C-alpha positions in Angstrom: -60.1 -28.2 -44.0 -59.2 -25.0 -45.9 -56.1 -23.4 -44.7 -54.3 -20.3 -45.9 -50.9 -19.3 -44.5 -49.2 -16.1 -45.5 -45.5 -15.3 -45.3 -43.0 -12.9 -46.6 -44.0 -9.7 -44.8 -41.4 -7.4 -43.3 -40.1 -4.0 -42.9 -38.4 -2.2 -45.9 -37.7 1.3 -47.0 -39.8 3.1 -49.5 -38.8 2.0 -53.0 -38.0 -1.5 -51.9 -39.6 -4.8 -52.8 -41.3 -7.7 -51.0 -42.7 -10.9 -52.2 -45.6 -12.4 -50.2 -46.6 -16.0 -50.4 -49.8 -17.8 -49.4 -49.6 -21.5 -49.0 -53.0 -23.1 -49.5 -54.3 -26.5 -48.5 -57.6 -28.4 -48.1 -59.1 -27.4 -51.4 -58.5 -27.6 -55.2 -56.5 -24.5 -55.7 -57.2 -24.1 -59.4 -60.9 -23.7 -59.1 -60.8 -21.0 -56.5 -60.7 -17.3 -57.0 -57.7 -16.1 -55.0 -56.9 -12.7 -53.7 -54.8 -10.4 -51.6 -56.3 -7.9 -49.3 -54.8 -5.4 -46.9 -55.8 -3.4 -43.8 -53.9 -0.3 -42.9 -53.9 1.0 -39.3 -57.2 2.8 -38.7 -58.6 1.9 -42.1 -61.0 -0.7 -43.5 -59.7 -3.8 -45.2 -59.4 -3.3 -49.0 -58.9 -5.5 -51.9 -55.4 -5.3 -53.4 -55.4 -7.9 -56.2 -57.3 -10.9 -57.3 -56.8 -13.7 -59.8 -59.7 -15.5 -61.2 -60.0 -19.2 -62.1 -59.4 -18.3 -65.7 -56.2 -16.5 -64.8 -57.5 -12.9 -65.2 -56.0 -10.4 -62.7 -57.6 -7.3 -61.2 -55.7 -4.7 -59.2 -56.6 -1.9 -57.0 -55.7 1.4 -58.7 -53.0 2.5 -56.3 -51.0 -0.7 -56.9 -51.3 -1.1 -60.6 -47.9 -1.3 -62.3 -46.2 -2.0 -59.0 -47.7 -5.2 -57.7 -48.1 -8.5 -59.5 -50.4 -11.3 -58.3 -49.6 -14.9 -59.5 -50.2 -18.4 -58.5 -48.5 -21.8 -58.9 -51.2 -24.5 -59.1 -48.6 -27.3 -58.7 -47.5 -25.8 -55.4 -50.9 -24.5 -54.3 -49.3 -21.2 -53.6 -50.4 -17.7 -54.3 -47.9 -14.8 -54.6 -47.8 -11.1 -54.5 -44.7 -9.4 -55.8 -44.6 -5.8 -54.5 -42.2 -3.3 -56.1 -41.7 0.4 -55.6 -43.2 0.2 -52.2 -44.6 3.3 -50.6 -45.4 4.1 -46.9 -49.1 4.0 -47.7 -48.7 0.3 -48.6 -48.1 -0.4 -44.9 -50.6 -2.8 -43.5 -51.6 -6.4 -42.6 -51.9 -8.3 -45.9 -54.3 -11.2 -46.1 -54.7 -14.0 -48.5 -58.2 -15.0 -49.3 -60.1 -17.6 -51.4 -63.5 -18.4 -52.7 -64.9 -21.2 -54.8 -65.1 -20.2 -58.4 -66.4 -16.6 -58.0 -64.6 -13.5 -56.7 -67.7 -11.8 -55.4 -67.1 -12.8 -51.8 -64.2 -14.5 -50.1 -65.1 -17.3 -47.7 -61.7 -18.3 -46.6 -59.0 -16.1 -45.0 -55.5 -16.4 -43.7 -54.3 -14.7 -40.6 -52.2 -12.1 -42.4 -48.6 -11.0 -42.7 -47.4 -7.6 -41.7 -45.9 -5.2 -44.2 -44.2 -2.0 -42.9 -42.8 0.6 -45.3 -40.7 3.4 -43.9 -40.0 6.7 -45.7 
């Protein structure tokens, strides 16, 4: 069965960096659209970044230039490198996957918490 397990969250000061990882299993990683989403306290979940099966990447405007999504197909692992972190980046970060298309995500991890202090 499909399983997504996030790791790498933590508490850092503004300006710091974190690298999130998502270990995927139960599906052929390379033919799935993969993405990172986040939910801040009191807010709706939003898309942070996605990577298509062709390798194209799309970022939410507020993270462009600071975050980088990447994947290692040999390790079935998705990454999110987050630099120049801001307090508004605080939230629960989820890894998600969907077969071929990125329109809707069918599979979700349980999330990893990121907390940025000013």
